[in-house]
C-alpha positions in Angstrom: 0.0 0.0 0.0 1.3 3.5 -0.9 2.3 5.8 1.9 0.0 8.7 2.6 0.7 11.9 0.6 1.9 14.7 2.9 -0.1 17.9 2.6 0.5 21.3 4.3 -2.1 24.0 4.6 -0.5 27.3 5.6 -2.1 30.0 7.8 -5.3 31.4 6.4 -8.9 32.3 7.3 -11.2 30.3 9.6 -12.5 28.3 6.7 -9.1 26.5 6.5 -10.1 24.4 9.5 -13.3 23.4 7.8 -11.4 22.4 4.7 -8.9 20.3 6.7 -11.7 18.6 8.8 -13.7 17.8 5.6 -10.7 16.2 3.9 -9.8 14.1 6.9 -13.5 13.1 7.4 -14.0 11.9 3.9 -10.7 10.7 2.5 -9.8 7.1 2.1 -7.9 6.0 5.3 -4.2 6.5 4.7 -4.8 8.6 1.5 -3.4 11.9 2.8 -1.4 13.1 5.9 -2.8 16.6 6.4 -0.7 19.1 8.4 -1.1 22.8 8.9 0.9 25.9 10.0 -0.3 28.9 11.9 1.0 31.8 13.9 -0.3 30.4 17.3 -1.3 27.1 18.8 -4.6 28.5 19.8 -6.5 27.6 16.6 -9.0 24.9 15.5 -6.3 23.6 13.2 -4.6 22.2 16.3 -7.6 19.8 16.4 -8.5 19.3 12.8 -4.9 18.8 11.3 -2.8 15.8 12.0 0.0 18.1 13.1 0.3 21.8 13.6 3.5 23.8 13.0 4.0 27.3 14.4 5.0 29.8 11.8 8.0 32.0 12.9 7.1 35.6 13.5 8.1 38.5 11.4 9.7 36.6 8.5 9.9 38.5 5.3 8.6 36.9 2.1 11.8 35.3 1.0 12.6 33.9 4.5 9.0 32.6 4.8 9.3 30.8 1.4 12.5 29.2 2.6 11.0 28.2 5.9 8.1 26.4 4.1 10.5 24.6 1.7 12.6 23.4 4.7 9.6 22.3 6.7 8.3 20.2 3.8 11.7 18.5 3.4 11.7 17.6 7.1 8.1 16.4 7.2 8.0 14.6 3.9 5.3 16.9 2.6 4.8 16.9 -1.2 1.8 19.2 -1.6 1.7 22.8 -0.2 -1.6 24.6 -0.3 -0.9 28.2 0.7 -3.9 30.0 2.3 -2.3 33.5 2.5 0.8 35.4 1.6 0.3 34.6 -2.0 1.8 37.8 -3.2 5.1 37.1 -1.4 5.2 33.5 -2.5 4.6 34.4 -6.2 7.2 37.1 -5.9 9.6 34.4 -4.7 8.5 31.6 -7.0 12.2 30.7 -7.8 12.7 29.8 -4.1 9.8 27.3 -4.2 11.2 25.0 -6.8 12.2 21.6 -5.4 11.9 18.2 -7.0 8.7 16.4 -5.8 7.1 19.5 -4.2 3.8 20.6 -5.7 2.5 24.1 -4.9 -1.2 24.7 -5.2 -1.1 28.4 -5.9 -4.4 29.9 -7.2 -2.9 31.9 -10.1 0.1 31.4 -12.4 1.9 34.7 -11.7 2.0 37.9 -9.6 0.4 40.0 -12.2 -2.8 37.9 -12.2 -3.0 37.9 -8.5 -2.7 41.7 -8.4 -5.5 41.9 -11.0 -7.8 39.8 -8.8 -6.8 41.4 -5.5 -7.9 45.0 -6.5 -11.6 45.2 -7.5 -10.9 48.4 -9.5 -8.3 46.8 -11.7 -10.3 43.5 -11.8 -13.4 45.2 -13.2 -11.4 47.4 -15.6 -9.6 44.4 -17.0 -12.8 42.4 -17.5 -14.5 45.3 -19.2 -11.7 45.1 -21.9 -10.9 41.4 -22.0 -14.4 39.9 -21.6 -17.0 42.6 -22.5 -19.7 39.8 -22.7 -19.6 39.5 -18.8 -22.1 41.7 -17.1 -20.5 44.0 -14.5 -22.1 46.5 -12.2 -21.8 50.2 -13.2 -19.2 51.7 -11.0 -16.8 54.6 -10.6 -13.5 54.7 -8.6 -13.4 57.5 -6.0 -10.8 58.6 -3.5 -11.8 62.1 -2.3 -15.1 63.6 -1.1 -15.2 65.9 -4.1 -14.7 63.0 -6.5 -17.3 61.0 -4.6 -19.9 63.8 -4.8 -19.3 64.2 -8.6 -19.6 60.5 -9.3 -22.6 60.2 -7.0 -24.5 62.9 -8.9 -23.6 61.3 -12.2 -24.7 57.8 -11.3 -27.8 58.9 -9.3 -29.2 60.5 -12.4 -29.2 57.3 -14.3 -30.2 54.7 -11.7 -33.5 54.4 -9.9 -32.0 51.8 -7.4 -29.8 53.1 -4.6 -26.1 53.3 -5.0 -23.5 51.6 -2.8 -19.8 51.9 -2.0 -17.0 49.6 -0.9 -13.2 49.5 -0.8 -11.4 48.4 -3.9 -9.4 46.1 -1.6 -10.9 44.2 1.3 -12.7 41.1 2.5 -15.8 40.2 4.6 -17.7 43.1 3.2 -15.7 45.6 5.3 -16.5 49.2 4.4 -19.6 48.3 2.3 -22.5 50.7 2.6 -25.8 51.2 0.8 -26.3 54.9 0.3 -29.6 55.8 1.9 -30.5 58.9 3.9 -34.0 57.8 4.8 -33.0 57.1 8.4 -31.0 59.3 10.8 -27.5 58.2 11.9 -29.0 58.1 15.4 -31.6 55.6 14.5 -29.1 53.5 12.6 -26.8 53.6 15.6 -29.5 52.3 17.9 -30.4 49.5 15.5 -26.7 48.5 14.9 -27.2 49.2 11.2 -23.8 49.1 9.6 -25.2 48.5 6.1 -26.4 52.0 5.3 -25.1 55.5 5.3 -26.0 58.8 3.7 -24.0 60.4 0.9 -23.0 63.3 3.2 -21.7 60.8 5.8 -19.6 59.0 3.2 -18.2 62.3 1.9 -17.1 63.3 5.4 -15.5 59.9 5.9 -13.6 60.3 2.6 -12.2 63.6 3.9 -10.4 61.4 6.5 -8.9 59.1 3.7 -5.3 60.2 4.4 -3.9 57.0 2.7 -5.8 57.8 -0.5 -7.4 54.4 -0.6 -9.6 53.7 -3.6 -13.3 53.0 -3.2 -15.8 51.9 -5.7 -19.1 53.7 -6.0 -21.5 51.4 -7.8 -25.1 50.6 -8.6 -26.8 48.5 -5.9 -28.0 45.2 -7.3 -31.3 44.3 -5.6 -31.7 40.7 -7.0 -30.6 37.3 -5.8 -27.0 37.0 -4.6 -25.0 33.9 -5.5 -21.7 32.5 -4.2 -20.1 30.0 -6.5 -17.4 27.6 -5.2 -15.2 26.1 -8.0 -12.5 23.6 -8.6 -10.1 24.2 -11.5 -7.0 22.6 -12.9 -4.7 25.3 -14.4 -7.6 27.2 -16.0 -9.9 24.2 -16.8 -13.1 24.1 -14.7 -13.7 20.7 -13.1 -16.7 21.5 -10.8 -18.8 24.4 -9.6 -21.4 24.6 -6.7 -23.8 27.4 -7.0 -25.3 28.7 -3.7 -28.1 31.2 -3.9 -28.2 33.2 -0.7 -31.5 34.0 1.0 -32.6 36.4 3.7 -31.9 33.9 6.4 -28.9 31.6 7.1 -29.8 28.9 4.5 -28.7 28.8 0.9 -30.3 27.0 -2.1 -28.1 24.8 -4.3 -28.8 25.7 -7.9 -28.0 24.4 -11.4 -27.8 27.4 -13.8 -26.2 27.0 -17.2 -25.3 30.7 -17.5 -23.5 30.7 -14.1 -21.6 27.6 -15.0 -20.6 29.2 -18.3 -19.3 32.2 -16.3 -17.3 29.9 -14.0 -15.7 28.2 -17.1 -14.9 31.6 -18.6 -13.3 33.0 -15.4 -11.2 29.8 -14.8 -9.8 30.0 -18.3 -9.4 33.8 -18.4 -7.3 33.9 -15.2 -5.9 30.4 -15.4 -7.2 29.7 -12.0 -6.0 26.6 -10.1 -7.4 24.7 -7.1 -10.4 26.2 -5.2 -11.7 29.6 -6.0 -15.0 31.4 -5.3 -16.8 34.2 -7.1 -19.8 36.3 -6.2 -22.6 37.5 -8.4 -25.8 39.4 -7.9 -28.8 40.2 -10.2 -30.1 43.5 -11.4 -33.8 44.2 -11.1 -34.2 43.0 -14.7 -32.7 39.6 -13.8 -29.3 40.0 -15.4 -26.6 38.4 -13.4 -23.5 40.7 -12.7 -20.1 39.5 -11.6 -18.9 41.2 -8.4 -15.5 39.6 -7.5 -13.3 36.5 -7.5 -11.7 35.2 -4.3 -8.7 32.8 -5.0 -9.3 30.7 -1.9 -11.9 28.5 -0.3 -14.9 30.5 0.8 -16.4 30.7 4.2 -19.3 28.5 3.0 -17.1 25.7 1.6 -18.7 23.2 4.0 -22.1 23.8 2.4 -20.7 22.1 -0.8 -20.0 19.0 1.2 -23.6 18.5 2.3 -24.7 19.3 -1.3 -22.7 16.3 -2.5 -19.1 17.3 -3.3 -16.0 17.8 -1.2 -14.2 20.2 -3.5 -11.0 20.5 -1.4 -10.6 16.7 -1.3 -11.2 16.5 -5.1 -8.6 19.2 -5.5 -6.0 17.1 -3.6 -6.9 14.1 -5.7 -6.5 16.2 -8.8 -3.0 17.2 -7.6 -1.8 13.6 -7.2 -3.5 12.4 -10.4 -6.1 10.2 -8.7 -9.2 12.2 -9.8 -10.5 10.5 -13.0 -10.6 12.7 -16.1 -14.3 12.0 -16.6 -15.2 12.8 -13.0 -18.4 14.8 -12.6 -19.8 16.0 -9.2 -23.2 14.7 -8.2 -25.0 17.6 -6.5 -28.2 17.7 -4.5 -29.7 20.5 -6.7 -32.7 22.1 -5.1 -31.4 21.4 -1.5 -31.6 24.1 1.0 -28.5 24.0 3.2 -27.5 25.8 6.3 -25.0 25.7 9.2 -26.5 25.0 12.6 -25.4 26.8 15.7 -21.7 26.5 16.2 -21.2 25.1 12.7 -21.2 21.6 14.2 -23.7 20.0 11.7 -25.2 20.8 8.4 -28.8 20.5 7.5 -30.4 20.0 4.1 -34.0 20.2 3.0 -36.2 21.6 0.3 -36.7 25.3 0.2 -40.4 24.6 0.6 -40.0 23.0 4.0 -38.3 19.8 5.0 -35.5 20.1 7.6 -33.9 16.6 7.7 -30.5 16.6 9.4 -27.5 15.2 7.7 
């Protein structure tokens, strides 16, 4: 029997622990030996991974790359799946080359990563390279004066509210729907961090000393979708479409247009491993692309209950054990949600059943 393949997940977001747990729960016994690295031992990875390694503090990018290569040599690791510091690793790609060591980097080069990491350059690139992909109408703004000019321009042409968000960021930080119908006092009492008036945003931008770029854009009122994908060097192997609702549950869908978009994005950016993209519909039903995240999403566990363990399939793809004709079998129409604490997953029909799985 072949020895287990050594795998290392580096420090990342909280979803990495979900990924590691899911792989170890569903892999064939002895298939992989999954280890992880993190900056502290106080992490769920200490429980979900077979072994946890503490990442040295304050290493520059070159030293961090060297540390990972040395760790893999000591531990017999052959697959490294970085979950952060992609920019530094891509910048030091020459340090990563070692016979028998496979790096699951999400993009082929630094230029592609920079294009995805900045929503302004991402949308500008797509407008030129793929004009067939629907994008939200948007304007980059930095100053309060620029914001007010752009706001007047877009407000004339859009009946729906406008919104604003940073060109760089995660978890929706800084996102606001522009709405002056309620006072700041009332929003404060209701813990409303989703809305702000145009005057408030202009005042905030007066404090933008670092000249950060924000995107003023049309607010899309239709259904929002999160699409988790597996790709092999630009070729899409699987996609799980999750339509978000008003509650915690999400509906697993099968949409030809969204799958076509997934294939187009995988090929256009030569994406590899697991990536996620977000869309939302206009009032007329047209689906607009918002962003791509070159990492497993926070909802990656919902794919498992829908029928496919994408991270496990990604590792099998890396070692050549995923059949070329493999197709995921999804529970399309299932309504999936995380229960309290993220301990279990439930699935049912949107119309009502709540069977636990």
